[in-house]
C-alpha angles and dihedrals in degrees: 000000000000091000096307115129122198119190115209136192111220121206107235089222089060097042103093139109106033141142119249116201110196109198112193125126086325130007130261121191111206127188110213118198100170145325105327092355111112143120136193105245102172146344145168137229090226104091144106093323089055092052093047095042097048091038092054092050095046102039104024090230115168099211142027091241091052090054091051091049090052090056091059089065096041135109111206093190089083090063109020121077108231130202088250091057089060099041101042097266093308132122118254091229096171091075097026100255120143122217090251094056113115109247096178128007110230086002096138091059087073096065102026113096092222137122125224093264089057091067123077113246088225092059093046091051093050094046091049092047092051093047094053097038094050092050093049089049092050095047090048093052093048089055091047088051090048092058099032095247125153100187124068123183118202121198150147137075101314093070099048091177088292106162096208093050090052092045092051094050091045091051091050093051092046092046097050095040093042088231096310097111128051128218114214130183130209114240093227096029096151092064097050097106094040092052091049091052091046093051094048103042094100092050090055095046095248098133091121091061095062112114120215134184113225120203121173118213115225089211097060143027094241128106113221122214119207139181126182129217106159123172088193098067098083093047092052088048090051090051093052091053091061095059132063117268114274125200110250129206113246114269111270096033131097102211089252095112097300100302113163117262109241108260117247138194091280134316091242135064130232121228099200116174094160091105097043094126097031126101120337104320095092129127136155109261114238139182093211110126124220104278098237092055089064090059109124089226089064090231098178094047088058092048092052093047092050091049094049099084093054090047091051090051091053093045093051092045090052088061094050095263092275121167089249091053091049091052091049091046091054090047091051091050092052094045095048092044089051090055092049092046091054092047092049089053095041111018093186095051094110098030127269103330132188130197090269090061092050091052091048089049089055093051092046089052091052091051091046088062093046097257094136098169114007094178098044097119093042091052092049092051093048093046091053093048093048095046089052092063098035096093091057092049092051091050090051092049093049091056092061130085118249097265096047091044093052092049091049092048093054091045088049092055092048093046095046091050087075089081093092123137089190092070120081091210091051092048088057089051090051090056092050103048149006126277095255093045092053091047092050092046093053090047090057091053095059109117134159141264092046123200089267110016125172095149094122091059091049091047091052091050092050101039104022128221138257091020095303114131113214123222113262121249114265098221132359126200110209112195102203127204128189134020123242120031092359095066100023102042098024118032101024093057089048090050089049091055091052091048090050088057093052100261121140110234128209115190108210116201140165120286092215131029120270118177107307096331114136115246131217086244092060099041099077091059092047092048092046091053092047091048090063087072101040131052092200092057092041095053093043091048091051091049090049095048096246093120096052096172096050126100111241108238098175115032090178093068116112111251131250110209139179126215133172120241098216093245139111099192138086086246132055134214105207091204088070114048137139119277089241092058092046089053094048091048095064095084098032120120099174131051123189115190115192131193137032094272098052101028101037115014097047109014110026091115097031115131120218135193091230139038114299134192120195117198125183140148104223103224098174119079095206092052091048091052091052 
């Protein structure tokens, strides 16, 4: 009410029954008693189509959004007849009506000697919006009263996240129910019908109507299937409307003289919740935001703003520093800053967001301005430097006993995780020293006990105790983080150790670039280069199909595989992963999440159906203190 939004988490056990008011062209009122138990109990032909149709005739607006924007600048008192207009500016207290209550929508048009062109389109739009919204709110409450329901959900395209529409409907429900009933709005209300159709297509035998985008990777023999459902698209679009037009390079070029952009496993992401309760990737959904984001000082907004100039420099450099790249870099900075400025002023503007959503917003903005991989050249340089020293590292590891090797491997992952261009502190370290020097420095700082340290439990599970050897894990999912030393000198040696023990290993990487994170598109080349120096990696890569041109010498070797996670962000929401990852997860009995974004920011409290190890170098002092 009155512009204040409150986001709530509803216990599924306390959800039913409720009233669902679907406001599209018309309105359907549906009583929902349980999963799959519902009936349409009422409705009205006065809905979103009425608002748009009359609004278009009366205001000459060209779009529904334009009509809603007009209403924000309107004053309905010039058109609507209020209670105060009838009773000399006074309330009609006998029946509880205030002077500002609308007595008759468009009522003043009866007595005013005006033509249509004499009224402001803004005022017409607001009066029309109030008329329709109030009536929908009243009809909804009367149906709730009819069935004894206290909770009413409103959804579909008419609302569009429009604050005034929600406020008007909420006021109507509160007014007619005298505070007894509650109006609630779905966060993604515009997609309600589409999601219902998507979830029921198999039941209705419509499998053949599903549309897929097929993109073949030149680095593997697999065909990757993608679908996109992205809540971020409209916000990016809104951001681009704020800024002046900027010339864009044609799709498929980098700005470096028209060279082809390396193909990837699809330019779109799949939001696949079909395997939500299958295998090990299961957690209880929550609306709780990352604690630091709720800080009144808006700490993370400040961090992202401070990091933006360095990100722009890298993005422009990745496109050869052309004038076109500089213009697009400036446009990205303004668009992203505009989003952050709005969120700092109105934190609930885009729904209840966490740090993961802000990072995804940044990556979507980069892609919107054709910066498809801002850290491409940096990743290539770091991969080459790390691969050059990998053989020596493997020799050193093989000279150790099992316990010392396992301890060194975990320390190696933590140390190598310092190579993170998304951390302000790490960016400063990059500017002060070389890649190997930073890696060595972080290795020297490893001390136990760590802030969160369950290594002894992991060591006992891997090596056993009292002379008893434990069974090896069947399949491990390794969620990798950064390129360079992080993947080459950290996670690959750990994967090699698991392979040595007879565990199948699946390397899980981003579908799309995000900062210097390694992608599933890049991993096969990195693994192939590393396999030249290690028989364990070579045999496992052959068994997993990563070395497609090699002759398999040992078909009994456990496989090393690579799958994409369906994300393009430094964080990951395990409720939304690629179908490939969901399939590979079915037989997994070990998950290793690496990096602050995946292990801490988004999944620190995630519960799994199998053993899980979370590894991260905390590179932010404020986060470490909390």
